[in-house]
C-alpha positions as CSV (number, residue, x, y, z in Angstrom):
1,M,63.6,-34.9,14.9
2,S,60.5,-33.4,16.5
3,T,57.8,-31.7,14.5
4,P,57.3,-28.0,15.5
5,V,53.9,-27.4,17.1
6,Q,51.8,-25.0,15.1
7,A,50.0,-22.1,16.9
8,A,46.2,-22.4,17.2
9,P,44.4,-20.3,14.6
10,T,43.2,-17.8,17.1
11,H,42.6,-15.1,14.5
12,A,40.1,-17.3,12.6
13,V,38.4,-18.2,15.8
14,Q,38.1,-14.6,16.8
15,T,36.7,-13.7,13.4
16,E,34.1,-16.4,13.6
17,G,33.2,-15.2,17.0
18,L,32.7,-11.6,15.9
19,Q,30.6,-12.7,12.9
20,A,28.4,-14.8,15.2
21,E,28.1,-11.9,17.6
22,S,27.1,-9.5,14.9
23,A,24.6,-12.0,13.5
24,E,23.1,-12.3,17.0
25,I,22.8,-8.5,17.3
26,R,21.1,-8.3,13.9
27,R,18.6,-11.0,14.9
28,R,17.9,-9.1,18.1
29,W,17.3,-5.7,16.6
30,V,16.0,-6.6,13.1
31,P,12.8,-8.6,13.0
32,G,13.0,-11.9,11.1
33,W,10.2,-11.0,8.8
34,F,12.0,-7.8,7.7
35,V,15.2,-9.9,7.0
36,I,13.1,-12.1,4.7
37,L,11.7,-9.1,2.9
38,W,15.0,-7.4,2.5
39,R,16.7,-10.5,1.1
40,N,14.2,-10.5,-1.7
41,R,15.7,-8.3,-4.4
42,K,12.4,-7.2,-6.0
43,C,11.0,-6.5,-2.5
44,R,14.1,-4.6,-1.6
45,V,13.7,-2.3,-4.6
46,G,10.1,-1.8,-3.7
47,L,10.8,-0.9,-0.1
48,V,13.4,1.7,-1.1
49,M,11.0,3.2,-3.6
50,L,8.2,3.3,-1.1
51,A,10.6,4.8,1.5
52,V,11.5,7.6,-0.9
53,F,7.8,8.5,-1.4
54,V,7.1,8.4,2.3
55,L,10.1,10.7,3.1
56,A,9.0,13.0,0.3
57,A,5.5,13.2,1.8
58,L,6.8,13.8,5.4
59,L,9.5,16.3,4.4
60,A,7.6,18.1,1.7
61,P,8.1,21.6,3.4
62,V,11.8,21.0,3.6
63,I,12.2,19.6,0.0
64,T,10.2,22.4,-1.6
65,P,9.6,25.6,0.3
66,A,7.1,26.9,-2.2
67,D,3.4,26.6,-1.4
68,P,1.8,24.2,-4.0
69,R,-1.2,26.5,-4.2
70,Y,0.7,29.7,-4.6
71,D,-0.2,30.9,-8.1
72,D,1.7,34.1,-8.6
73,F,4.6,32.7,-10.5
74,A,5.1,33.1,-14.3
75,R,2.4,31.1,-16.1
76,S,3.3,28.1,-18.3
77,A,7.0,28.6,-17.7
78,G,9.4,25.8,-18.6
79,P,11.9,24.0,-16.3
80,S,14.4,26.3,-14.7
81,A,16.6,26.6,-11.6
82,D,13.8,28.2,-9.7
83,H,11.1,25.9,-11.0
84,W,12.6,22.5,-11.7
85,L,9.5,21.1,-13.5
86,G,8.2,24.5,-14.7
87,T,4.9,26.1,-13.7
88,T,1.3,25.4,-14.5
89,A,-1.1,27.4,-16.7
90,Q,-2.3,29.0,-13.4
91,G,1.2,30.0,-12.3
92,E,1.7,27.2,-9.7
93,D,5.0,25.4,-9.2
94,V,4.8,21.8,-10.6
95,W,7.6,20.4,-8.5
96,S,5.9,21.6,-5.3
97,Q,2.6,20.0,-6.4
98,L,4.4,16.8,-7.2
99,V,6.0,16.5,-3.8
100,Y,2.9,17.5,-1.8
101,G,0.8,15.3,-4.0
102,A,2.5,12.2,-2.5
103,R,0.7,12.9,0.8
104,A,-2.8,12.6,-0.6
105,S,-2.0,9.4,-2.5
106,L,-0.3,7.7,0.5
107,I,-3.1,8.8,2.9
108,V,-5.8,7.5,0.7
109,G,-3.9,4.3,-0.1
110,V,-3.1,3.5,3.6
111,V,-6.4,4.6,5.2
112,A,-8.8,3.3,2.5
113,G,-6.7,0.1,2.1
114,A,-6.9,-0.5,5.9
115,I,-10.6,0.1,6.0
116,S,-11.3,-2.2,3.1
117,T,-9.1,-4.9,4.5
118,V,-10.7,-4.7,8.0
119,V,-14.2,-4.8,6.7
120,G,-13.4,-7.6,4.2
121,L,-11.6,-9.6,7.0
122,V,-14.5,-9.3,9.5
123,I,-17.2,-10.2,7.0
124,G,-15.0,-13.0,5.5
125,L,-14.2,-14.4,9.0
126,L,-17.9,-14.5,10.0
127,A,-19.1,-15.9,6.7
128,G,-16.4,-18.6,6.5
129,Y,-16.4,-19.7,10.2
130,K,-20.1,-19.5,11.2
131,Q,-21.5,-21.1,8.0
132,G,-25.3,-21.6,7.9
133,W,-27.6,-18.7,7.5
134,T,-24.9,-16.2,8.5
135,D,-22.8,-17.4,5.5
136,E,-25.7,-17.2,3.2
137,I,-26.6,-13.6,4.1
138,L,-23.0,-12.3,4.1
139,S,-22.2,-14.2,0.9
140,F,-25.1,-12.5,-0.8
141,F,-23.7,-9.1,0.1
142,I,-20.2,-10.2,-0.9
143,N,-21.4,-11.4,-4.3
144,L,-23.4,-8.2,-4.7
145,G,-20.3,-6.1,-4.1
146,L,-18.4,-8.2,-6.6
147,V,-20.9,-7.9,-9.5
148,I,-21.5,-4.1,-9.1
149,P,-18.9,-2.3,-11.3
150,A,-16.7,-0.4,-8.9
151,L,-15.7,2.5,-11.0
152,P,-19.3,3.6,-12.1
153,L,-20.4,3.2,-8.4
154,M,-17.5,5.4,-7.2
155,I,-18.2,8.0,-9.8
156,T,-21.9,8.0,-8.9
157,L,-21.3,8.3,-5.1
158,A,-18.6,11.0,-5.5
159,A,-20.7,13.0,-8.0
160,Y,-23.8,13.2,-5.9
161,A,-22.1,13.7,-2.5
162,P,-23.1,17.0,-0.9
163,V,-19.5,17.8,0.0
164,R,-16.1,17.2,-1.5
165,G,-13.0,16.2,0.4
166,L,-10.3,13.6,0.9
167,W,-12.3,11.7,3.4
168,L,-15.2,11.4,1.0
169,I,-12.8,9.8,-1.5
170,I,-11.6,7.4,1.2
171,I,-15.2,6.4,2.2
172,V,-16.3,5.9,-1.4
173,I,-13.3,3.7,-2.2
174,S,-13.7,1.8,1.0
175,I,-17.4,1.1,0.3
176,T,-16.5,-0.3,-3.2
177,G,-13.3,-2.1,-2.4
178,W,-14.0,-4.7,0.4
179,A,-15.9,-7.4,-1.4
180,Y,-13.0,-9.1,-3.2
181,G,-10.9,-9.4,-0.1
182,A,-13.9,-10.8,1.9
183,R,-14.4,-13.5,-0.8
184,I,-10.7,-14.6,-0.6
185,K,-10.6,-14.7,3.2
186,R,-13.9,-16.6,3.4
187,S,-12.5,-19.3,1.2
188,Q,-9.3,-19.5,3.3
189,I,-11.3,-19.7,6.6
190,I,-13.5,-22.5,5.3
191,T,-10.3,-24.5,4.8
192,L,-8.8,-23.6,8.1
193,R,-11.9,-24.3,10.2
194,T,-11.6,-28.0,9.6
195,R,-8.1,-28.3,10.9
196,D,-7.4,-30.4,14.0
197,Y,-6.2,-27.5,16.1
198,I,-9.4,-25.6,15.5
199,T,-11.4,-28.7,16.5
200,A,-9.3,-29.1,19.6
201,A,-10.0,-25.4,20.5
202,R,-13.7,-25.9,20.2
203,F,-13.6,-29.0,22.4
204,A,-11.6,-27.0,24.9
205,G,-14.5,-24.6,25.2
206,D,-12.9,-21.6,23.4
207,G,-15.4,-19.0,22.1
208,T,-15.9,-18.1,18.5
209,W,-14.0,-14.8,18.6
210,R,-11.1,-16.3,20.6
211,I,-10.7,-19.1,18.1
212,I,-10.8,-16.6,15.2
213,F,-8.3,-14.2,16.6
214,R,-6.0,-16.6,18.5
215,E,-6.0,-19.6,16.1
216,I,-7.2,-18.5,12.6
217,V,-6.0,-14.9,12.0
218,P,-2.3,-15.6,12.9
219,N,-2.3,-18.3,10.2
220,M,-3.6,-15.8,7.6
221,T,-1.2,-13.0,8.3
222,S,0.5,-13.1,4.8
223,L,-2.9,-13.3,3.1
224,I,-4.1,-10.3,5.1
225,V,-1.0,-8.2,4.3
226,V,-1.3,-9.1,0.6
227,G,-4.9,-8.1,0.7
228,F,-4.0,-4.8,2.2
229,M,-1.4,-4.1,-0.4
230,G,-3.9,-4.9,-3.2
231,A,-6.6,-2.7,-1.5
232,A,-4.1,0.1,-1.1
233,L,-3.1,-0.2,-4.8
234,G,-6.8,0.0,-5.8
235,A,-7.4,3.0,-3.5
236,I,-4.4,4.9,-5.0
237,G,-5.6,4.2,-8.5
238,G,-9.2,5.0,-7.5
239,E,-8.3,8.4,-6.0
240,A,-6.3,9.3,-9.0
241,G,-9.1,8.3,-11.4
242,L,-11.8,10.2,-9.5
243,A,-9.6,13.3,-9.2
244,F,-8.7,13.1,-12.9
245,L,-12.4,13.1,-13.7
246,G,-12.9,16.2,-11.6
247,L,-14.7,14.5,-8.8
248,G,-11.9,15.0,-6.2
249,D,-11.4,17.9,-3.8
250,P,-10.1,20.8,-5.8
251,Q,-8.5,22.2,-2.7
252,T,-6.4,19.1,-2.1
253,V,-3.2,18.8,-4.1
254,S,-2.9,15.3,-5.4
255,W,-1.4,13.6,-8.5
256,G,-4.9,13.0,-9.8
257,T,-5.8,16.7,-9.5
258,M,-2.5,17.5,-11.2
259,L,-3.5,15.3,-14.1
260,H,-6.9,16.9,-14.2
261,Q,-5.6,20.5,-14.2
262,A,-2.9,19.5,-16.8
263,S,-5.7,18.1,-19.1
264,L,-7.8,21.2,-18.7
265,G,-4.8,23.5,-19.2
266,G,-3.8,21.9,-22.4
267,A,-0.4,20.7,-21.2
268,M,0.2,18.6,-24.3
269,L,-0.7,21.4,-26.7
270,T,1.5,24.0,-24.9
271,G,4.5,21.6,-24.6
272,Q,4.4,21.4,-20.8
273,W,5.2,17.7,-20.7
274,A,6.6,17.8,-17.2
275,W,3.2,19.0,-15.8
276,L,1.5,16.0,-17.4
277,I,4.2,13.3,-17.2
278,A,5.5,13.9,-13.7
279,P,2.3,12.9,-11.8
280,G,1.6,10.0,-14.1
281,L,5.2,8.7,-13.6
282,A,5.0,9.2,-9.8
283,L,1.7,7.2,-9.7
284,S,3.2,4.4,-11.8
285,L,6.3,4.2,-9.6
286,L,4.3,4.2,-6.4
287,I,2.1,1.4,-7.7
288,L,5.2,-0.5,-8.8
289,S,6.7,-0.2,-5.4
290,F,3.7,-1.9,-3.8
291,T,3.7,-4.6,-6.5
292,L,7.4,-5.4,-5.9
293,I,6.9,-5.5,-2.1
294,N,4.3,-8.2,-2.7
295,F,7.0,-10.5,-3.9
296,G,8.6,-10.4,-0.5
297,I,5.3,-10.9,1.3
298,D,4.8,-14.1,-0.8
299,A,8.2,-15.3,0.4
300,L,7.0,-14.9,4.1
301,S,4.4,-17.6,3.6
302,N,6.3,-19.7,1.1
303,P,9.9,-20.7,2.1
304,H,10.6,-21.9,-1.4
305,L,10.4,-18.3,-2.7
306,R,12.9,-16.9,-0.2
307,E,16.3,-15.7,-1.3
308,D,19.6,-16.1,0.6
């Protein structure tokens, strides 16, 4: 008696083919580094939180039609349907200020963080690669930047500046925030400059800047990104601290100025907890988002930390 011939499992083959095709499409349209970041659960939460803040900053006029500086509302009003977080002692809408305040924090964080990272990278690259008298001079300025207390220096520069504004805060924070990153990058470059492929590039006749930007910098990408995240965190906290002390631009709505005005307006004494807690909570969540994203960035350089 002959055994019946079974039909080929065409359905399973088709399913596997579709899965392979979809995986290929994802690899084509989604960068590999983003896949690594997204698979990290902590980083995923941080990316979502940061995306919420960025969207709030970009869509602020849509989210809240009220002008954050309009002060003709009822003063010191509690939360209501018209004013979700109440109003300030000056009659301004707290929710509008909270949403628009995300712009100042993100701008200062990104711009000041980028400037500090670039300055620290250039100085660290030159000091670590050139060695000799170049390293001695640049290391002196790096050490000087490290031993001078950053907060008192920021307060002094901001207090005696002839003009106030967001760009002043960015410049002050950038001046005081590059040294730590330069020290870290210098140490890394001292290690990399002795590698065989760097020696081979020198014998091949490559110039200093070509070796630095073609051979060294690509191997420091994760370190540079982590340094930028740390500098951005410091910039966000620095802006909030200066604004809270009254050294920011009073015409710029930021979470730091909200905390400053809430302190002056006696928010705790009048029971306006939303006016005081909302900007502080927003700052904490924004800083937390950057911190969580750092877990994913660490996974980019260390495969053992990656999640499936």
